N, C-alpha and C positions, 0 to 999 in steps of 0.2 A: 439332493444328495442322499447316494445310498448307504445303506449301512456299514458297507466295507472300506467308501469313504471315509464317514464321520470318524471308525474306529482304528485307521490305518496303520496311525503315529502311536496307535498304544502302547509300543516299546520305546517309542522313540523318543527324542528331548521333547517335552511336548511345554514351552513357554505359556503363557495364561496373563491377563491384563494385568495390570498394577504400575503405578506408577512409585514417588516419592512422598514419603509420608511422616509420622509421629513412630518412630521406632518401640514408643511403651505400648505402643495397639496393637503391634507386629508381635505371630508367635507362632505354634506348630497345633495342628489338629492330631493331638494322641489318643483320641476316641471316637468312632463314629455309631450312629444306628439309626439308620434310615434317613432323615432332615434332621438327626440332631449331633450339633458336632462338639466336642469337649477340645478348647482351645489352651495351652498352654502360652500364657504370655513371658515375657524376659526376665520376671523377677521371680518366677514359678507360680505367680498366682493362676489359679484355672478360671475358665469363663463357660458357660452353658450357652453356645451359639446357635443362631441359623440364619441361612443364606436369605440375602433381602429378597422380597418378593415371589420369583417362581423359578430365582438362581440357582442351579446345583453344579454339583461337578465336584464338590470337594471331597478329597480324600484322605485315610489317616497317613500321615507324613508330610501332607503340605503347609507351608510357609503360607499365611493367613496376614490380611490385617482385618483389624475389625472397630467397631465404634463401638463402646462400651453401654449398656443399661441396664439401670438400676446397681443393685450389690453386685449380681454374679452371674451375669448372662451380657449376650451381646447380638452385636447383627454383623453376620463375613460381608467385606466390603466388595474384598479383591484376594484372588489368586496369585500367589508371588511367584518368579518364575520356577518351574519343575526342572530337573535333571534326567526323571523317566518319570513314567503311570505306570502301571500293570494293574492287566485288565485279567478276569478270570472271563470266560466267554463257551457258550455253547452253540448250536446252530440256531437256537433263538435269540440270543439276547446274547449282550456283552453287559458287564458291570465294571466296575473300577475300582479297585481295591487299595491300594497302595501307591504311594507317590517316592521319591526322593531315597531310593534303597540302594546302599553300596554292597550289601551281601546277600543272597539265597540261602535261606536252608531247607534244604530237600531232606521231610522225615521220612524216612521208609523204618520197618521192623522184620523182622524174622518172620516174625506170625504177629498176625494173620498175613495173607498173601497179600504183596502190593503189587500196585499194577507199572507195567514197563510203561504203557502207553502213557499215563502220566508222569511219572517220573521224566520220559522222551522230552514229552511236551513241556512240563516245567523247566526243562534244561535248555529249549531251545529258546522261548520266552525270556530264560535271562542272558542268554548269549546274544539275541537279537538286539537286547539294550543294552549291551555292555558291560553286565552286571556279574559281577564273580560268583559262583555256584558252588556250596560246598554239599556233599552229600552224610547225612545222620542215618548211620544203621544203630538202631535201636534192639531191644530185647536180647542182645546176644548173649543172655542166660540160660537162654533155649539153644542150647550145645548142639542137639542131635539135628538142628533144623538150621546150623549155622552153615555152615557148608555150601547149600544149598543158595542161600541166601548171596552170598560171594561170589558166587558163578553166575549166577541171575545179572551181578553188579559190574562184572570182569570186564562188560561193552565200553562200560562209561568209564572204568578205570583205569584201560587202556588209553581214552582222552586225555587222561592226565590229569580229570578232576577229584581231587581229593576226599575220599570216604573216610568218616571216624564211625569207629567201633563202640559202642558204650548199651550198658544200661541204664537206663532214666532212675531207675530205684536206687543206684547209689549217685546221689546229689554229687558227694567229694569227688568220683571221680570225674561226674559230667562236666562242673565248675573246673577242674585239674586240665582237663582234655578240651575244653569251646571257649571259656570265658577268656586265653589269652587271641583266640580266632575271630571274637567278636569284638572287644575294645574298640573303643573312637569309631568306629561302624554304624551307618544304620541296618540293622540286619532285620528279612523276613522269614518267618517260621513257615512252612509251607510242607503240607501232605496229606496225604486221604485220610479218612477218619476212621480212628483203631489204631492209628502207627503211636501211640504212646505221645500225641504233641505236645497235651495237658501234662502230663505228667513232669515231660522233661523242661517244658515252661515253669511249673515249681522248684523244680530242682536249679534253675537258673533264677528264677525271682520269689524265694520263698513266700515273699507276699503278698503272690498273684493270688494264692489261693483257688489257681483254675480247675473249675470239675471235672473231674477225669470218672470213667466209666470200663466196667470190663467192657472187650468187643463179643460181640456175638460169635458165639463160635457155630452156631448151625450154621448163621448166613455165612461166615469165614468173612464178615464187612463187619468196621466198626459200626458206633452210634456216635453220632452228631452231637458233640458237647460245646463247644464256642459258637456263639450265636451273634458275634460282634467283631468287628475288627479292632484291636487299638493297641498301642506304644508303651512300651514299660521301660523305664531306664535300668541299665543293671550295676549292681554292685560293681564295686573295685575288682579291676582296674576299670570296667565304663562298658562304656558303648549303651545300645539301645535293640529293641528287640519288638517285632511288632508282630504282632498273634493275629492269625486269622482263621477263621471257620474249616474244619472241616470236609471235604468235600472228595468226590468221587466220578469226576469228570474236569476234564480242560481242555477248553478250544484256544483256537488262534487264529480264528477267520476275522482276525481285524488286521492280519499283518498284510502285506504286500509278498509279491514273490522275491524281493530282493533282501525284506529281514526277516522270510524262512530260510534262506541261506544260510543267511550270519549265523540262526541258528543250530548249522550244522559244522564248525568249524573242520571238520575232515573233509572238507568240501575242496575249502582254502585250495589248498596245494592242486590236486587233480582237474580245479576250476581253468589252472591256466593251460591245461592244455585243449580243453573244450576248441571245434573250428569255428563255431559261432558265436560270437559276441552275445542272443541272446537267447541263448540254450537252457533250454529246460530242465535240462540232464535226466530225460526220461526215455528218448529214444533215437535224440537226433543224432545221425551218422559222425564217426568223432569226438564225440561226448568224453570226456577225463574223467568224466565223475561216473560212468557206466564202464568206462572200461577200469579204472580204479576197484568199484566195486568185481567184474571180472576177475579181475589180480587176488581178491583177497582182500585187498587194502583197506575197505570199504565195509564195516556190519552190515549184512543183509537187513536184520530188523530193525538197523535203523534208519538204512535206504527206504524199508518199505512207510517207516513214519514219516519220512520225508513226502513221500507218494501220497500217502491218507493226508496230510494237512493240506498238500497245495490241492488234491481234489473236491476237499472239502473248500476252500478258499474260494475255487473255481468255479464250484457250485452255487457257491454263494455271491457270487457276482453275478451272477448269469438271476436269479431270484430277483437281485434287488435292481 
């Protein structure tokens, strides 16, 4: 089986084995570091758990069934059915890092410069899985550079994506703006290093005490501060927040062509005008997407991102 075949359902429904069992031994993974997992059971107790044998594949957000061992340990017997499964990937490998997510919080900042490519890929990943995205523009206290950041986000705002502007250094305002949007949901906090993601986490969950560092001005790049993925319970009005390591690349090599197209909702209506049912929206005659692009209805940078992702996936299929 190729890597592409193995991972192509990463942003789709991903059921796992698991039948009926004792509900008291069912819980949710709230932290993961390698093959070490922290499982929170229904009664609120925590157990340090390991997969049986060489089994792997569990991730933060998974509902699992365990066999208790000792006072506070256990073995993971089964991963219960998932609603979705998210991967980070590049041309070399894919690695799952969260499941059962309701909303993706994509953190960008006025400074340092955020990656349009990463932001676009994260949006494509969310939409392909049916996950609602929310953009958080952080560090709005850097007022001189704010107009430029807003201009770069304008094509995304035009797609109907909500963008919340804030400064993570103002915890009360952060709570006022974000808490109602996070309540009752499992939210994944995602962003490249240096965007102020850990400071934002501390504002939302004061007990998290997440480490923060100043970004490297010389490199215009953030320093990596989070080393593992963890789920936090939010204070009233509630909800959950999954924090993941910051990163500088986000690949989607595991997605099929149909998955990729779902990640570009602005293609949905133009596709109805395509002459061919299996149109790749690249160079086919009578392509509704290309026509919409030529008419200015599709942002050229977004279309270029679509082509890059498609080319990467085709290259991956040929390689494996």
